[in-house]
C-alpha positions in Angstrom: -13.0 12.4 -7.8 -11.4 13.7 -4.6 -8.0 14.0 -4.0 -5.4 11.4 -3.4 -2.5 13.3 -1.0 1.0 11.2 -1.7 3.5 10.5 1.7 7.0 9.7 1.6 8.8 6.2 2.5 8.9 8.4 5.7 6.2 9.6 6.6 3.8 6.6 5.5 6.8 4.7 8.1 5.8 6.9 10.9 2.4 6.3 9.7 2.8 2.4 10.5 4.2 3.0 13.6 1.4 5.1 14.0 -1.6 2.7 13.6 -1.8 2.5 10.2 -2.0 -0.8 7.7 -0.4 -0.7 4.7 -2.8 -1.6 1.7 -0.3 -3.4 -1.2 -2.6 -3.3 -4.0 0.0 -5.3 -6.4 -1.2 -8.5 -8.6 0.1 -11.5 -6.4 2.9 -12.5 -7.9 3.9 -9.1 -7.4 3.5 -9.4 -4.4 5.3 -12.8 -3.4 8.2 -11.4 -5.1 8.8 -8.8 -2.8 6.2 -6.9 0.0 6.4 -4.8 3.1 6.3 -7.3 6.5 2.7 -5.8 7.6 1.7 -5.8 4.5 -2.2 -6.3 3.5 -2.2 -7.7 0.5 -5.1 -7.3 -2.0 -5.5 -6.6 -5.7 -6.2 -4.2 -6.9 -9.2 -5.1 -8.4 -10.9 -7.3 -5.4 -10.6 -4.1 -3.6 -14.1 -3.3 -3.9 -14.8 -6.6 -2.5 -12.3 -6.2 1.0 -13.5 -2.5 1.8 -16.1 -4.2 4.3 -13.4 -5.9 6.1 -10.8 -2.7 6.0 -10.7 -1.1 9.5 -12.5 2.7 8.4 -10.4 3.8 12.4 -6.9 3.3 10.9 -5.2 5.1 7.6 -5.2 3.1 5.0 -1.7 4.2 3.2 -1.8 2.0 0.3 0.9 0.8 -2.2 1.5 -0.6 -6.2 5.1 -1.0 -7.8 5.5 3.2 -8.3 2.3 4.6 -7.0 -0.5 4.2 -10.1 -2.5 2.2 -8.4 -2.0 2.5 -4.8 -3.8 6.1 -6.1 -6.3 4.7 -8.1 -6.6 2.3 -5.3 -6.8 5.5 -1.7 -8.9 7.4 -4.3 -12.0 4.5 -4.8 -11.0 3.7 -0.6 -11.5 7.7 0.0 -14.7 8.5 -1.5 -15.9 5.3 0.8 -15.2 6.8 4.0 -11.9 5.6 4.9 -8.7 7.9 5.2 -6.3 6.5 2.8 -3.4 8.4 2.0 -0.4 7.1 -1.3 3.1 6.2 -0.9 4.8 7.7 -4.0 6.7 6.5 -6.1 5.3 2.7 -4.2 7.4 -0.5 -3.7 10.1 1.3 -5.6 10.7 4.1 -3.7 10.4 1.7 -0.8 13.2 -0.2 -1.2 15.8 2.3 -3.2 15.4 4.0 1.1 16.2 0.5 2.4 13.0 -0.1 4.5 12.2 -3.7 5.0 10.1 -6.3 2.8 11.1 -10.2 2.6 9.5 -12.5 -0.2 7.7 -15.6 -0.4 11.2 -17.4 -1.4 14.4 -16.2 -1.8 16.0 -12.4 -1.6 13.0 -9.5 -1.4 12.9 -7.6 -5.1 10.2 -5.4 -6.6 9.0 -6.9 -9.3 
């Protein structure tokens, strides 16, 4: 299995500013509760079905709640020829760093 690079929130935000895509692989209820404004939501189980819709020319920053599921998504994407990295600590770290979050309704939180 290919080794996925872990990046911290600061590095993830730099990558996003440079044109990377943030791929949130959490379940629907987790995403609705709170996510990064620029995130594209594809639950982990659906990533193989959506692989052809992802841009191979962009770095993909994978994120979940704490980093485990997103690491699995990142490994899969690496094996498919993408340049993927894993947000270490996931949305928990994102939220703790004060990075922007939105929710479908109410105040955003990490579910």
